N, C-alpha and C positions, 0 to 999 in steps of 0.2 A: 711506437712512441709512448713514453711516460708522461701523464699530465697530473697534476694538481690543483680542485677546485676548495676553495676555503668560503663555507657562507657564515658571513659575520651575523648572527640571529640577535635577536632582543633578548633572548635569554639563553641561549645558546651558540655556540661556536661551531660548527660542525668542519671536517675535512675529510676529503675523498680524492684518495689516488686512485689511478686508472691509466694501465694499459691502451690503447687506441689500435684497434684489430685490423688489417687489412680490408675485412669482412663488412666496413664502415659499422662494427661494433664494440665494444668495449668488456674487457676483464677486469674487475674491481680486485684492487690491490692490498686496499688500505682502507676503511670507513669508521671513525671516530667521531664521538660528542662529547664537547669541554661547556657545563653548565656554568659560565662565564657569568650570567645575570648582567648584563651590561645598563639594562633598563633600570634595575634597583633601586628604588628609593628616588630617584630622580624623573623619571617618565611620565608624570605627570605633570611635572613643570619646564619638561621636554630638555632636560639637561642627564646630561651625562657625569655622574660624581666620581672624584678621584680615585675610591676604591674598586671602583666599577672598571674604569679605564686601565688601572696595575693589575685587575684581572685578567682583562681582557689582552694585556701586554705578555703576559705570563702564556696565557693559552698560546696565542699566534707563533711564540718563542718555541713552544714545543711542535705544533706545528710545520716551522720552516727547519726542525732540525730532524722529525720524520719526515718531511718531503725531501731534505738530502741525503737520507738513508734509503731511499727511494731512488734517488737519484732521477726526478723528474724533470724534465727539459721543457716543461712550461707550466706555470700557477697562473690561475687565475684568482683573484678576491672581492667578493661582493657582499655589501653592507645593507640592510633594510632598513624596517621602519623606528630603531632606537639613535642610529645614527643619521637615517635621514630627516627625521624631523627636529634632532638634536640642535640648539641654537649654537653650542660648545663644539660641534661636530669636528672642525676644523684643528681643535687641538687632540684630541684622539687620532686624528688621521695622521696629523702630523708626525705623532708617534709612531704608527703603524709606518711610516716613509723612513723613520728612520733605521728601523728593523729591514729594509729594504722592500718591502713589501706596496707596492701600489692596490690602494683599493678605491672598487668600482661602487658608488651608491648608485644604486638603483632607483628608478621611480616606482610608484605601486603597480602602475601600468605592467612597465617592463616585468616587475616580480612577478603579476600575475600572468605573463605570458609565458615568464620560464615556466612556472609551477604546470602551466598546463604541458608543455613540452616533456616535462619530468613524467607526468601522469601520463602520458600517451605511451611514452617507452615503458611502464609498467605493465600496464592491462588496453585490453580492446573495448574503448569507450561505447561504440557500436555507433548504428547512424542513425540517434534520436539524441536529442539533447540532452545531457548530464547535466548536476550539479556539481560541482567541483569547488571545494572547500578547507582552505589553508590557514589554519589556525596556529599565528604567532603569538610571540610576547607583547610585540608593539602595535602590530596591524592582522586583520582576517583578511585573505582574501578569497574572491568568491567569480566563478568562473562560469557562465553557460557553453559550454560546449560539446560536440562531437566527433567522432575521430577525425577529421578532415579540419574542421574549422571551428573556432571560435565564433560565438554571436551574441555576446556581452562579457564583460569583465571592469571589475572596479576593488580597489582597495579601500578597507576601513577601518580608521583607529579606533576599533573594536578587542585589540589584542586581550591576553591573558592577562598581562602583568600590568598594563595599562587599567582594563578592569578593575583589578584586584586594588591596585593602589587607588582608583580613583570612588571606588566603595566602600572599602576596607570591609567586607560583610564579618558577621559572625563566624566562627568556625564551631560547630558545626554551620550551617547557613541555613535563619529562618527563614520561614516563609514571609516573611514583611522584606527581608533579603531578596530572596528569590523574586518578590512582587515588582519590587525596583529595578532588579536588572532585565526581568523580561520587557516592564515599560520602554527603560530606556532602547533595549535592542528593536523595539516594536517601531519606535520613530526613527531610529539612526537608519536602521535597514531597508526603509519603503523603497527607496531605489531597486534593492534585489527583488522586493516583492512587484514594483513595475514592471521589472525587467521578466519576470517568471508570467506574469501574464503575457506578453509578448511572446516568449520562446518558454513552454511549459514542459515541466522535466519531474520526472518521477523517481531518481534515482540519485543520491549523494553519495560523490566520490571522495573520500577524506585523503586529505594528500599527507601523508606519515608523521610523525610530530606525536602527540596525543592521540592521535585514531593508531596508531601502533600500539602505545598505553592500553588504549579499549582493547585491542584485540588480542595480545598481552594474557589482559586480566580474565578475559571470556575462554581463554582457550584453558588458562588455569582452574576456574571452576567449573566450566561445565564439560569441559572432554579431559582425556587422560593428560594427567601433568606431565608425561613425558613428549608431549606432541606440543609443535611448536607451527608459526606459521611456516609456510613454505611458498617458495616464489616470490614475485612482487605484489601478488594483491590477496586479499581476503573478501571475503563474504561473509557480512554479521546477519546473523539472527536476531532480528529487531526486539522479539522477545523477549529474549537473555539479555540482550543489548540493555533493554529500559530496567529490565532489576537490578543489572549493575550500575546503573543511574542512578536507581535511588539509594542503591547501598551507598555509592559515593557523596552524596547529595545528603544526607546524613549521617557520615562519617565526622569524624575529628582529625586533627594531621597525625596522632597517635595512634589514631585506626588504620588511619591508612599507607603508615608506614610497615604495616604488617599484611598488608594486601598482597597478595600472591598476582605476581605477574607486573607491577607497578612498583617502576623503579626508583629511587629515593629522589633523581634529580625532576622528577616530577608530580612530587605528593604536594608540593607547595600550590601548587597550577592545576590541578586534573580536575578541579571541581569547578573551576570557572570554564575548562574546556569543555565541561559535561552541560554547563547553563547554555553555553554557545549551541553546540551539535542540539543539545533536546530539543530547542526553541525552532529551530531551524524547521527540523523534522516534521515537529506539529505545526508550525505555522504552515506550512508548506505541504503536509499531507503526504510528505514522501513514502514510498512502501519499500524503498529500496536501501541499501547502505555498503560499499565495498572500502576497501581500504587499496588506496595506491603506495606502498612503501617510500617508491620515488616520489620526491619534489622539488624543489630549487636547484641544489645543487646540481642532480642530474638533470636537469635543462638544459644547464650550463654545458653540463660534459656531451650531453647530444649535440652543442651547436660548436663544440671542437672538434666531437667525428668529424660532421659536414665538413671543417674547413682542413680537417689532417688529408 
């Protein structure tokens, strides 16, 4: 059975098409990302702007054409923070309905649960709780979990697009910009700090997105250029990672466009992702970081596998 999963994110729409196998596993047939920037310009006011909605429709039309080419028997579509928070979300959902697509708007808790399921497919978390972090455009999800269960989870309105439009930092970011952002994170992430006191963690697992880019840059800078990530996880060298973080924080957009391993669709938002990730590592004193190349859409796929 061939199935398709569409993840309607704040920055990126993701399309995953896979064949469900009898062994309760799946084979990926197609995996693509579309830089829709659905939250651009309106996310601070929780509004989807007309041009952003039109970009979304165009991307979804392409997704549906691709799904038809693969003859998928089932399609599921999930929307996250930008649509979840938008006061005019109904207008965009009507547009998707006219395309023949029924979109489920997931809550922050549901999103975190699905991310956990995706990460658990990608790697062995282990029997000691780890902190899973998924950086989105509108929200960032944190989950404390081991291989078998979730101890705590929460979605925060601290996505990179939301933060960028709220704070409007200089490019490159100044020390004052960084101090303001860190002060905000220190207040907003208090529930995370409280949770970590109850469930101590030493490892950060970053799910896909910005963490993919961090890994790609590291591979290009510190390893053989022809090498790339293999499998569904990657172990970060934190000393190398900090060097990359410092360079990104000191860069402007023109410089970032020439960074090997950094794709253009992440050039504008990667610095904010650095601020978030670096803050969490330093504040919690984490000693290990891994990448899970699986996230929300693979979590949805894992549910479809179980249902099949």
